[in-house]
N, C-alpha and C positions, 0 to 999 in steps of 0.2 A: 538407126533409120530414124527420121522425125516420124511420128506417128501422124504427125497432120497431112501432111504430103500422102503419106501411104494412103489415110482415107481420102484424101481428096482426089485419086486414082478414080474411084468408083462414084463419085457423086455426079448426077446426071444433072442437064442444066435445070430441072425441074427442081431437084433440090436445092439447086445456089440460090435461084430466085426466092425459095419458099423460105431458106435460113436469112439471106440479107433481108428479107420484110420485115423481119423480128426487130431490125435495128443492130445498131454498133453493139449495144449492150447482150443483145442474145448472142452475138457472135463472143463478146468477150465471156461471156458465162460458160458457152460449148467448151471455150477454149481453157476454163477452169476445172472444167468438170473432167476433161480429157486426161488430165494430169493425176485422175485418182483410178484410171481403169487399171487394172488388174494385167502385170507382165506386158509390160511396155517393152519392146528390145531394146538392149544395152545395146549405145553406138558402136558400131565396129564390129563388136561381135557379140551377135544374138544368143549364142549358147553358154554366155558367163552366167553363175549360179544366180537366182534370185529367190528372194524371202516368199512365200505364200501371206493371202493375208492374215491369216489367223495360225496358232499356234495345230503344226501338224503332228499325227500319228507316226506317218510312213515317211521317207525321207525317196522311197525308192518302189521300183514295181519288178517282179518277177511274174510274167504272165505264162501258164504253160496251156497250151490251145490244143486239145484233141481232136483231129481235124476228123469230121467226119460223126463227132457224137456218140460216146460211150454209151452201153445200153444202162442207166441209171437203176433201173428195178433189177438189174442183177448185181450191182455194186454196191448200193448204198441206201438205195429205198426200201425196206422192207416189207411183204404185200404177205402176210399170211395167208387171209382170204380171197387171196388171187390163185394163191398155192390150192387152195382147197379146191377151188370152181375152175382148176385148169382144165382144159378140153373142151368147156360148154360154149356155147354162142354168147355173142358178147350181148349183152342188156339193150333195147332198143333206143332208150332213152340216152344214152351215151354216146351212141355213132350216129343218129338219125341228122341227115342235115350236114354233118361232116365232109369234106373232103381228104383223103390220104395221099399221098404221093405215090405208091404203088399195091396200095389194098382198097378192094372195093366188096361189093356184098354184106355179107354178114360174117365175119372172123369169128376165130375160136381165140377164146381166153389163152393165156399161159401164161402160168404162174413159173418165180424164176425154180430153173435147178439147180441154183447155187446153195451153199448151208451159210445160214444167217447167225450172227453173234454177237453180245456187247461187249464195246471195247471201251479202255478209260474208267476214269472216277465217274464220269458223268452216263457210262454205258450207251454211248455211241453204236447205233447198227452200223455192221459193216459185213461185207462177204467175204466168202474164203478166196475171191477173186483178186484179194489186193492185201496176203498178209502182212507185209511190210509195212504197210500204214495204219496196221493195227497198234504200233509200237508208237506210233506218235499220234493216238486219238485225241488225246487232251489238247493237242494244239491244232486241233481241226475246228471249223468252223462249217458244217455244211449245209446248206440252204434246200430242204425239199420241196419248197415252193415256188420254184422258180418259174416264169412263166414269158412267152416271145412271141411274135404276131408273123413270124414265118416257119415254113416246113421246109423250103427246097436252101440246100446247103450253103449257094453262095451268098443269096439274101440274108439269110439266116445269121452267116459268120459276118457279113457287113455291116448286119444290122448291132450285133453284140459291140464290135470293136469301135465302130463310129457311129452308132446312133441312127442309122438310115442305111434302108436295105439295098442303097442303088450306088456306085462308086463316085466317088466325087466329094467324098467328104473327111475332114481331117480324123484320124484312128486317136483313141485313148492315148497311145504313147505319143502319139506327135503334141495331142494338147498337153500332156506332163510336161514335155519339153520345153513348149512356149510358155510353159506356165512358169515352169521352176528351171529353167537352164539346163547345165550338166557342172558337176563337181570334178571332173578329168576333162581337162581341154586338151589334151594328145588323144582320146577316143571320145568315138561319137557318143550323145547322147542317149540316140534309141536304136541299140544294137539287135537284128533277128536272128534267129538259127531254127535251122530247117533240117528234121530227120523224118527217114523212112523215103526220101529221095524224088518227094512230090510237094508240088509250091501249094499254099494257102487256095480255097474252091473261091476265095476271092479276089486270087493275085494278089500283084505288089500292094491295091486297093486295101488290103487287106495289113498294112503296114506301111501305108503312106500318108501324107500329110495333105492330100486335098487342097486346097484352095491356100492354105496358109502357105508362107514359104517354104522351100522343100528343104531346107540345113533343116526342118522337123520333122523328115522323114522317116523310116526307119532304113537302117545300113545293113543290108546281110553280111555276115561273116561264114566263113564254112570252118569244121573242125578238122577238115582235109583239102589238103592240096595248098595254095595260095588262099588266107584266111579270108582276103578281100579282093573280088577281081579289080585288074587293071590299076590297081595302088602301087606294084611294086614298079620301077622303073624300067624301060624298055632299054633293050640293047645299045649300047652306044650312049645312054646318059647318065653321068655320075648322079651324087648327091649334089655335090655344087652346081653344077651346068642345071638340076632341076630348080635350086632355089634362085637363079639365076632368073630362069625363064618365069618363075612365080612372081620374081618381084617386076618383072614388066608387065605381066599379067595384071599384076595388082594397082600398078600407077592407069593401066589404060582404063580399069574398072572403076577406080575411085572418078578419073574424072568424068566416065557415063555416070555415075551416080550424083555427080553434083550437076550435070545438066538434065538428067531425065528423073530421077528419083524414084525409081524402078524397084521393087522390095527384092526382085531378084538377082540383084547387080548386087545388093551386099551381101546375097546368101550365097551365091559363085565364089566372090570372095573367101566366104568363111569356110565354105568347103573345098577349096583349094587347097589354103591353109590347115584345115584339119587333114587332109588326105595327105599332106609332106609329114605333120607329126606323127599320123597313123603307121607310116612307112616303119616307124622304130616301134614305137609303143604298142599296135597288133599285133605282131608274132609273140612277144613276152607275154602279153597276156593269154593268147591262144595258146601256148605251149603247158599241156597239161602232164605231159612228161616228168614235169619238177614235183608234180604232185608226191609225199608219202605213199608206199606201198598199201597202207593201210585205208587213204582216203581212197585210192582209185578203187581199192575192192570194196569198199562203201557204198559206192556209186556203179560198180560194174563197168567201169568205163577203161576205155584199152587207147592208150596214146595212138595217135595214127588213124583211128579208126572212126566211122562218121556213126552216132547213134543219139539218141534220146538221152543216155546215159552221160554221155560227153557232152551233151550239149548242156544238161542241168549242172554240172560242174563249171563249164563254161561260165554258165549265167551267176555261179557263185563268185569266181572269180572276179568276172564283169563287176556285179556287185559291187566287190570288196575294194575296185578301182576306181570306183565311184561314178560308173555309168549310171543313168539317172534309171533306165527303163531296158529290159532285155525280153523281148519276147520269145517263146517257142512254139513252134508249129511242130504237131508229130502227126502224118497221115497215119491212116489204118484202122480208124473206129468206129468204119460204118457199117454195122454189124447187122444186116438183111436177110443174111442166110445164106446167101447166092454158092457159095463154097465151102469148105470146112473150116478156112481161116478166119470167116465171120460166124461160127457158131458161138453162141453163148455158155456154151462147155468147155471144150479143148481147146478150139481158137481163142473166147475172152481169157482164160488160163495164161496163153503163151503172149497175147497181148498184153496182158497186166504185168506178166513179170519183164517186159523191157520196161516200164513207167514206173509201177510203185515202189520199187527199190531206190532208183534213183532220186524220187521225189521223199522217199524219207528220208535217204540219204543228206538229200538238200536242207532239209527242215533243220538234222540235226545238226548239220556242219555250222547252220549260220546260227545255231543257239550257243555254240562252242565257240565262234568269234566275236560273238557280241553284236551280231546284225539283224536276228531274227525281230527284234520288237522294234524296231524300224525299216523291216522290209515286209510288203506287202506281196503276198503268194497268190495267185489264183489258178485255179483247176477246173477247167471243164471244157464242155463243147459249144455248139451254136442252139442245141436242142436237145429234146429228149429223145426215148424210144418208147412204142406202143406197147401197152397192157396186151396186146393178142399179138398172134404170131403175124408175118407179114407176106401180105395176098401172094408173091408169085411163089415163095416157098412152103405154105401152106400147106401142101399136101409132102412133101420130101422129108428126108430125114435128118435134116440139117434146121438147126432152131433160129432162127433170126427175128429180129423186129423191125417196123416200119419208122418213118419219120414222125414223131409228135410234138409240138411246138407249146400244148398246153399245160404240160406240167413236167418238171423235170428238176435234176441237182446241179448247184457249183459248188463247190470249195473253195474256202477261203482260209490264211494261217498269218499268223504274223500280222506288224503294221498297225496294231491297234483293232483289231477285232477279236471277239469273243470267243477263246478257243474249248475246246470241249464239249460243244455247243450244236445241236441240231434247231434247226430254224424252222418253222414252218412243217407244214403237213400236207400231203396228198390225199384225197379221199380212201376209202378199204381196199380200190380196184385200181387206183393211180391214174384215172382219168381225170380228173382236174385237182385242183388245189383247193384243201379243206382249210384251210388254217393260215393267215400271214401270207398272203402273196405277194410275193417279189418280182417286179416286173422287170425287164431290163435296165429298162431306163432308170429305176430306183437301184438298183445295182450299178449304172453307173454312177448318177448323183452320189452316192455313197461311197466308192471310190475319189472321187475328186473332193468329197469332203477329208476323208482321210489325209489325202495329201494334203489338206489346208484351204481346199478352195470352195465356195461358194459355187454350185453348180450352171447356178443361174449367172452370174458374173464374169466368169472366167470367158471371152467369147470376142469374136473376132469378125470384123464387121466386113462384107464381103456382097457386092449389087445390091449394095442398099439394106442388106439387114445385118440384122448383128446373130450371128448362129454360135450354137455352142455345143458339147458331146451330148447334152439328153434331148435336142432339139427344142421342145415347147414342153416337154413332158419330166415326167421325173420326182421322188419325193426322198431323202435319208432313212434309210431302214436303222432308226436308232437301236431296234433289236440286235444288230449285228456287231455292235460297236462294244468294244471291253470297258 
């Protein structure tokens, strides 16, 4: 599509006269500058692959979002002092003036009941809840100094994926496909896989395209049943009739595009054609029964089932087939302690058993296939958990933690990040960042850098303003780079 026509859709009369007041020289200059903008859409097919402005360490992304946010103090962030002071009242200076989702008054400190040890060449601290990840410690980049602005699930989830706490902004996956296109034109550039049977807290906005063309939004696929809903031809329509129908629609849409230059017209055309190609390509790539017995066992995957393990294996297959961005959402990490499944002892052991084995297998599988070095893997939730017991369950036998935005952990691997490395630290009790704070916007800026973009320049103009993933914030965290 013509980028100037797209931009003019959002110009007000005031903008028009203001620009024209500069004269033809100003108009000519703005036209020349527009040709230097990042990621202009390829005419006719916005998902054609594009080169980033500078050399990228990562060519693709696999983002594993643990919905609900895992208890980082029981998995990644070892706090011996918190264990020593288990059961004591929280010091007033840590909680004074602060609000928590389900806790009020003076809560009791809770040290982790998990056993921590150091693993890998550099001695990364990890708990017994994630035994399979111990074996890939040298590949992990653990950030123990994360901080976010929100402590409720949906706003915090949208914040980490879109840079803003309310629906309506493009997600990281949408920005990635907008900037880079996709290497496989028979598959979506941005695929979403959901396990545990529950949609993300932010709904489809957590993998949407916001105000940029919807061709860049995530396409949800399933590991059980039809891989993509409504792609299969209905009864009475064969493939040749489908092709004839699409040709007619294409002619109508091309005429509409010439007359009105609406960005969604080209998007609609691209999506119809992609859906036609997906009818052949998606069933093939989603069929994990073709994997070896050894591979299936390494992930804990079962053909025909719906699970996080299956989705991790599918993520590798999709990445290998040229999908630019694969997003996994796994529900069940909200460890409040309201029932035994949310207990940070047995409950966490059971939940982690569904996650750490397939994630470790994914890392090893990518390494064996030569894909690890240029695949950015991201693992984590939307915030952290408190260093004290959750208020509603404080007097019960089940141990749980409340939501906590001030300090938590995210993990990365591959794609140009420093392996066998722990970045930053929280204080002795885990209440605040003590060293090398990383805000969500900083992490997003770093992701864009690894993909070959200056996060301040990959923008999309909407309602008179240039928007970006990091909003008006963020700086690249150089310490995370290999």
